[in-house]
DRENDO-1510 file (C-alpha; in Angstrom, 1 decimal, always signed):
<recs>
REC; n; res; u; v; w
REC; 1; MET; +125.4; +17.6; +21.2 .
REC; 2; LYS; +125.9; +14.3; +23.0 .
REC; 3; PRO; +126.6; +11.0; +20.7 .
REC; 4; GLU; +123.2; +9.8; +21.6 .
REC; 5; GLU; +121.6; +12.8; +20.4 .
REC; 6; ASN; +123.2; +13.1; +17.6 .
REC; 7; ILE; +122.5; +9.5; +16.5 .
REC; 8; PHE; +118.9; +10.2; +17.1 .
REC; 9; ALA; +119.1; +13.5; +15.0 .
REC; 10; GLU; +120.3; +11.7; +12.1 .
REC; 11; GLU; +117.8; +8.9; +12.1 .
REC; 12; ARG; +115.1; +11.6; +12.4 .
REC; 13; LYS; +116.7; +13.0; +9.1 .
REC; 14; HIS; +116.6; +9.6; +7.6 .
REC; 15; MET; +113.1; +9.1; +8.4 .
REC; 16; ILE; +111.9; +12.4; +7.6 .
REC; 17; VAL; +113.4; +11.7; +3.8 .
REC; 18; GLU; +111.2; +8.5; +3.7 .
REC; 19; LEU; +108.2; +10.3; +4.9 .
REC; 20; VAL; +108.6; +12.9; +2.3 .
REC; 21; ASN; +109.0; +10.6; -0.4 .
REC; 22; ALA; +106.2; +8.3; +0.5 .
REC; 23; ASN; +103.7; +11.1; +0.7 .
REC; 24; VAL; +105.4; +13.7; -1.8 .
REC; 25; LYS; +104.9; +16.8; +0.6 .
REC; 26; ILE; +104.8; +17.0; +4.5 .
REC; 27; THR; +104.6; +20.0; +6.7 .
REC; 28; VAL; +106.5; +21.4; +9.7 .
REC; 29; ALA; +103.5; +21.1; +11.7 .
REC; 30; GLU; +103.2; +17.4; +11.3 .
REC; 31; LEU; +106.8; +16.7; +11.4 .
REC; 32; CYS; +106.7; +18.4; +15.0 .
REC; 33; ASP; +103.8; +16.3; +16.2 .
REC; 34; ARG; +105.6; +13.0; +14.7 .
REC; 35; PHE; +109.1; +13.4; +16.5 .
REC; 36; SER; +108.0; +15.7; +19.3 .
REC; 37; VAL; +110.5; +18.5; +18.3 .
REC; 38; SER; +109.9; +22.2; +17.9 .
REC; 39; PRO; +109.5; +23.9; +14.7 .
REC; 40; ALA; +113.0; +25.2; +14.8 .
REC; 41; THR; +114.5; +21.7; +15.2 .
REC; 42; VAL; +112.4; +20.6; +12.1 .
REC; 43; ARG; +113.1; +23.7; +10.2 .
REC; 44; ASN; +117.0; +22.8; +10.6 .
REC; 45; ASP; +116.6; +19.6; +9.4 .
REC; 46; LEU; +115.0; +20.5; +6.5 .
REC; 47; ARG; +117.7; +23.2; +5.8 .
REC; 48; GLU; +120.2; +20.3; +6.0 .
REC; 49; LEU; +118.6; +17.9; +3.9 .
REC; 50; GLU; +117.8; +20.4; +1.5 .
REC; 51; GLU; +121.4; +21.3; +1.1 .
REC; 52; SER; +122.5; +17.6; +0.8 .
REC; 53; GLY; +120.2; +17.1; -1.9 .
REC; 54; ARG; +117.8; +14.8; -0.2 .
REC; 55; LEU; +114.5; +16.8; -0.6 .
REC; 56; LYS; +113.2; +20.5; -1.1 .
REC; 57; ARG; +111.9; +22.8; +1.0 .
REC; 58; THR; +108.9; +24.7; +0.6 .
REC; 59; HIS; +106.9; +27.3; +2.5 .
REC; 60; GLY; +105.8; +25.5; +5.9 .
REC; 61; GLY; +107.0; +22.3; +4.8 .
REC; 62; ALA; +109.0; +19.8; +2.4 .
REC; 63; ILE; +108.4; +18.2; -0.9 .
REC; 64; SER; +110.2; +15.0; -2.5 .
REC; 65; ASN; +112.8; +15.4; -5.0 .
REC; 66; ARG; +111.3; +12.7; -6.5 .
REC; 67; ARG; +109.2; +13.8; -9.7 .
REC; 68; ALA; +105.3; +13.6; -9.5 .
REC; 69; ASN; +105.5; +10.7; -12.0 .
REC; 70; PHE; +107.9; +8.7; -9.4 .
REC; 71; GLU; +106.3; +5.2; -9.2 .
REC; 72; GLN; +107.1; +2.3; -7.0 .
REC; 73; ASP; +107.2; -1.1; -9.4 .
REC; 74; SER; +105.0; -3.8; -8.2 .
REC; 75; TYR; +107.6; -5.6; -6.6 .
REC; 76; GLN; +108.3; -2.9; -4.1 .
REC; 77; LYS; +104.6; -2.3; -3.5 .
REC; 78; GLU; +103.8; -5.6; -2.8 .
REC; 79; VAL; +105.5; -5.6; +0.6 .
REC; 80; LYS; +104.1; -2.5; +2.0 .
REC; 81; ARG; +101.0; -2.1; +4.2 .
REC; 82; VAL; +99.8; -5.5; +3.7 .
REC; 83; ALA; +97.5; -5.9; +6.5 .
REC; 84; GLN; +95.9; -2.7; +5.6 .
REC; 85; LYS; +95.4; -3.5; +1.9 .
REC; 86; THR; +93.4; -7.1; +2.9 .
REC; 87; ASP; +91.4; -5.3; +4.9 .
REC; 88; ILE; +90.2; -2.8; +2.7 .
REC; 89; ALA; +90.0; -5.9; +0.1 .
REC; 90; ALA; +87.8; -7.8; +2.3 .
REC; 91; ALA; +85.4; -4.6; +3.0 .
REC; 92; ALA; +84.8; -4.4; -0.8 .
REC; 93; LEU; +83.9; -7.9; -1.1 .
REC; 94; LYS; +80.4; -7.0; +0.0 .
REC; 95; TYR; +79.7; -5.1; -3.2 .
REC; 96; VAL; +80.1; -8.0; -5.4 .
REC; 97; ASN; +77.1; -10.2; -6.4 .
REC; 98; GLU; +76.4; -13.4; -8.0 .
REC; 99; GLY; +75.9; -12.7; -11.7 .
REC; 100; ASP; +77.9; -9.2; -11.6 .
REC; 101; THR; +80.5; -8.0; -14.4 .
REC; 102; ILE; +82.9; -6.3; -12.8 .
REC; 103; VAL; +86.4; -4.3; -13.5 .
REC; 104; VAL; +89.2; -5.6; -11.0 .
REC; 105; ASP; +91.8; -2.7; -12.0 .
REC; 106; THR; +95.7; -3.3; -11.8 .
REC; 107; GLY; +97.3; -3.1; -8.4 .
REC; 108; THR; +98.3; -4.9; -5.0 .
REC; 109; THR; +95.4; -4.0; -3.0 .
REC; 110; THR; +93.2; -4.9; -6.1 .
REC; 111; PHE; +94.9; -8.2; -6.2 .
REC; 112; GLU; +94.3; -9.0; -2.3 .
REC; 113; PHE; +90.6; -8.3; -3.3 .
REC; 114; ALA; +90.9; -10.8; -6.6 .
REC; 115; LYS; +92.0; -13.5; -4.2 .
REC; 116; MET; +88.7; -13.4; -2.1 .
REC; 117; LEU; +86.7; -13.9; -5.4 .
REC; 118; GLN; +87.2; -17.8; -5.3 .
REC; 119; ASN; +83.5; -18.6; -3.7 .
REC; 120; PHE; +81.6; -16.7; -6.7 .
REC; 121; GLU; +79.9; -19.4; -9.1 .
REC; 122; ASN; +78.9; -17.0; -11.6 .
REC; 123; LEU; +81.0; -13.8; -12.1 .
REC; 124; ASN; +82.6; -11.9; -15.1 .
REC; 125; VAL; +85.8; -9.6; -14.4 .
REC; 126; VAL; +87.6; -7.4; -16.4 .
REC; 127; THR; +90.9; -6.9; -15.9 .
REC; 128; ASN; +94.5; -5.4; -17.5 .
REC; 129; ASP; +96.3; -7.0; -14.7 .
REC; 130; ILE; +98.3; -10.0; -16.1 .
REC; 131; GLN; +98.7; -11.4; -12.2 .
REC; 132; ILE; +95.1; -10.8; -11.3 .
REC; 133; ALA; +94.0; -12.8; -14.5 .
REC; 134; ALA; +96.4; -15.9; -13.8 .
REC; 135; TYR; +95.4; -16.1; -10.3 .
REC; 136; LEU; +91.5; -15.9; -11.1 .
REC; 137; GLU; +91.7; -18.6; -14.1 .
REC; 138; ARG; +93.7; -21.1; -11.5 .
REC; 139; ASN; +91.6; -20.6; -8.5 .
REC; 140; THR; +88.1; -19.1; -9.6 .
REC; 141; LYS; +85.4; -19.9; -12.0 .
REC; 142; ALA; +85.0; -16.2; -12.9 .
REC; 143; SER; +85.0; -15.4; -16.8 .
REC; 144; ILE; +87.7; -13.5; -17.6 .
REC; 145; ILE; +88.4; -10.6; -20.3 .
REC; 146; ILE; +92.0; -9.3; -20.6 .
REC; 147; ALA; +92.5; -5.7; -21.9 .
REC; 148; GLY; +94.8; -6.6; -24.6 .
REC; 149; GLY; +97.5; -4.2; -25.1 .
REC; 150; ALA; +101.2; -3.6; -24.8 .
REC; 151; VAL; +102.8; -5.1; -21.3 .
REC; 152; ARG; +104.4; -2.4; -18.7 .
REC; 153; ARG; +107.6; -4.6; -17.8 .
REC; 154; ASN; +107.8; -4.7; -14.1 .
REC; 155; TYR; +104.0; -3.9; -13.6 .
REC; 156; HIS; +102.9; -7.0; -14.8 .
REC; 157; TYR; +99.5; -4.9; -16.7 .
REC; 158; THR; +98.7; -4.1; -19.9 .
REC; 159; THR; +98.1; -0.2; -21.3 .
REC; 160; GLY; +97.9; +1.5; -24.4 .
REC; 161; GLN; +95.2; +2.1; -27.1 .
REC; 162; LYS; +94.9; -1.7; -28.1 .
REC; 163; ALA; +94.2; -2.3; -24.3 .
REC; 164; ILE; +91.4; +0.6; -24.2 .
REC; 165; ASP; +90.0; -1.0; -27.8 .
REC; 166; THR; +89.4; -4.5; -25.9 .
REC; 167; ILE; +87.0; -3.0; -23.5 .
REC; 168; THR; +85.5; -0.4; -25.4 .
REC; 169; GLY; +81.6; -1.0; -25.5 .
REC; 170; LEU; +81.5; -3.2; -22.5 .
REC; 171; ASN; +79.0; -2.5; -20.0 .
REC; 172; VAL; +80.1; -3.2; -16.3 .
REC; 173; ASP; +77.9; -3.4; -12.9 .
REC; 174; ARG; +81.1; -1.9; -10.9 .
REC; 175; ALA; +84.8; -1.3; -11.2 .
REC; 176; PHE; +87.2; -2.0; -8.2 .
REC; 177; ILE; +89.9; +1.0; -9.1 .
REC; 178; GLY; +93.5; +1.6; -7.4 .
REC; 179; VAL; +95.3; +4.8; -7.2 .
REC; 180; ASN; +98.5; +6.5; -6.4 .
REC; 181; GLY; +96.7; +9.8; -5.1 .
REC; 182; PHE; +93.2; +10.6; -4.3 .
REC; 183; SER; +92.5; +14.4; -3.9 .
REC; 184; VAL; +89.6; +16.4; -3.3 .
REC; 185; GLN; +91.2; +19.2; -4.9 .
REC; 186; LYS; +93.0; +17.3; -7.5 .
REC; 187; GLY; +90.7; +14.2; -8.0 .
REC; 188; ILE; +92.2; +10.6; -8.6 .
REC; 189; THR; +95.9; +10.5; -9.9 .
REC; 190; VAL; +98.4; +8.1; -11.3 .
REC; 191; PRO; +102.1; +8.7; -12.4 .
REC; 192; HIS; +101.6; +7.1; -16.0 .
REC; 193; ILE; +99.8; +8.8; -18.7 .
REC; 194; ASP; +98.9; +5.5; -20.9 .
REC; 195; THR; +97.9; +3.9; -17.3 .
REC; 196; ALA; +95.5; +7.1; -16.8 .
REC; 197; TYR; +94.1; +6.8; -20.2 .
REC; 198; LEU; +92.9; +3.1; -19.4 .
REC; 199; LYS; +91.8; +3.8; -16.3 .
REC; 200; THR; +89.1; +6.5; -17.8 .
REC; 201; LYS; +87.7; +3.9; -20.1 .
REC; 202; PHE; +87.4; +1.6; -16.8 .
REC; 203; VAL; +85.4; +4.8; -15.2 .
REC; 204; GLU; +83.4; +5.4; -18.2 .
REC; 205; ILE; +82.3; +2.0; -19.0 .
REC; 206; SER; +81.2; +1.1; -15.1 .
REC; 207; ASP; +78.1; +1.9; -13.5 .
REC; 208; GLU; +80.0; +2.2; -10.2 .
REC; 209; ILE; +83.2; +3.0; -9.1 .
REC; 210; ILE; +84.6; +1.9; -5.8 .
REC; 211; LEU; +87.9; +2.8; -5.2 .
REC; 212; LEU; +90.5; +0.8; -3.0 .
REC; 213; ALA; +93.1; +3.1; -1.7 .
REC; 214; ASP; +94.8; +2.7; +1.7 .
REC; 215; SER; +95.2; +5.8; +4.1 .
REC; 216; THR; +98.7; +6.8; +2.4 .
REC; 217; LYS; +96.9; +7.8; -0.9 .
REC; 218; LEU; +94.6; +10.1; +0.8 .
REC; 219; ASP; +95.1; +14.2; +0.2 .
REC; 220; ARG; +97.6; +13.1; -2.3 .
REC; 221; PHE; +98.4; +13.6; -5.8 .
REC; 222; SER; +100.3; +11.8; -8.8 .
REC; 223; PHE; +101.0; +13.3; -12.3 .
REC; 224; VAL; +98.0; +12.4; -14.2 .
REC; 225; LYS; +94.4; +12.9; -13.5 .
REC; 226; PHE; +92.1; +9.9; -14.6 .
REC; 227; GLY; +88.8; +10.9; -12.9 .
REC; 228; ASP; +87.1; +13.4; -10.6 .
REC; 229; VAL; +85.8; +13.2; -7.1 .
REC; 230; GLU; +82.5; +13.0; -8.2 .
REC; 231; ASP; +83.0; +9.9; -10.4 .
REC; 232; VAL; +83.7; +7.8; -7.1 .
REC; 233; ASP; +80.7; +6.2; -5.5 .
REC; 234; VAL; +82.4; +4.6; -2.6 .
REC; 235; LEU; +85.7; +5.0; -1.1 .
REC; 236; ILE; +87.2; +2.1; +0.9 .
REC; 237; THR; +90.2; +3.1; +3.0 .
REC; 238; ASP; +91.9; +1.8; +6.1 .
REC; 239; TYR; +91.6; +2.7; +9.9 .
REC; 240; GLU; +94.6; +5.0; +9.9 .
REC; 241; ALA; +93.3; +7.5; +7.7 .
REC; 242; ASP; +92.5; +11.1; +8.8 .
REC; 243; LEU; +89.0; +11.7; +10.1 .
REC; 244; ASP; +88.5; +15.1; +9.2 .
REC; 245; TYR; +89.7; +14.7; +5.7 .
REC; 246; LEU; +87.3; +11.9; +5.4 .
REC; 247; GLU; +84.7; +13.8; +6.1 .
REC; 248; THR; +85.9; +16.2; +3.5 .
REC; 249; ILE; +85.5; +13.6; +1.0 .
REC; 250; ARG; +82.0; +12.3; +2.4 .
REC; 251; ALA; +81.1; +16.2; +2.2 .
REC; 252; ALA; +82.0; +15.9; -1.7 .
REC; 253; GLY; +79.4; +13.2; -1.9 .
REC; 254; VAL; +81.6; +10.5; -1.6 .
REC; 255; GLU; +80.4; +7.2; +0.5 .
REC; 256; VAL; +83.3; +6.4; +2.5 .
REC; 257; GLU; +83.9; +3.4; +4.2 .
REC; 258; VAL; +86.8; +2.4; +6.8 .
REC; 259; ALA; +88.0; -1.2; +6.7 .
REC; 260; LYS; +88.3; -2.3; +10.1 .
REC; 261; PRO; +91.3; -4.8; +10.9 .
REC; 262; LYS; +90.6; -8.1; +11.8 .
REC; 263; ASN; +89.5; -9.1; +15.4 .
REC; 264; ASP; +89.7; -5.5; +16.1 .
REC; 265; ASN; +86.9; -2.7; +16.8 .
REC; 266; LYS; +88.8; +0.5; +15.8 .
REC; 267; ARG; +86.5; +3.1; +14.5 .
</recs>
């Protein structure tokens, strides 16, 4: 192998590990398309990566060595896919009306959404996200109810039974929910059990569920399910989402909206 070919092969294997870790699982066919190489080349890469302990091979592909409950903290999430999250947040704004009571769930996409609530004169916001609550308190006229509970360090939000107790009995027009995974087969999922319990309560108290999920969250699942596909009224995602999978979601009864990038007519 020529030196430059060897360098490319190492870069490709590094990128494969990043893809598997980001998506939890990936297929040989997807990797062939991604890198324009043969199945044999991909299988050799996967074998070498498994031998070095960087991933685990499966029939037809590979999965991450990271556990299903792995979760990046808020600081890691903040710098990723910012443009897509902003586009999704802007698309979600039309589902808010003056006088509404809404849940704004914790998350980097929902934080972008919260930043866009400045022009509302009469809004009640229920949240468990400390950063979102602080931003709304400083920059909007919204009335804010915080789900008081134990603070999850490095994630700046509350969880636990105390948080659930705070919002039990509330009636909410709609909830804007973030996820780690959304799968027609597995439902709506997150890595953390206590977080899932609180999100389940958000779903329970809300008349309408708006899911804000960028395309990397679709056809993926995490450790704990907090809702089924039929719980979701609207999914808002970005233009990089797989069109065939979006049709599968629509067939399951969910309204799907693809957020367009600013100054762009894609999809």
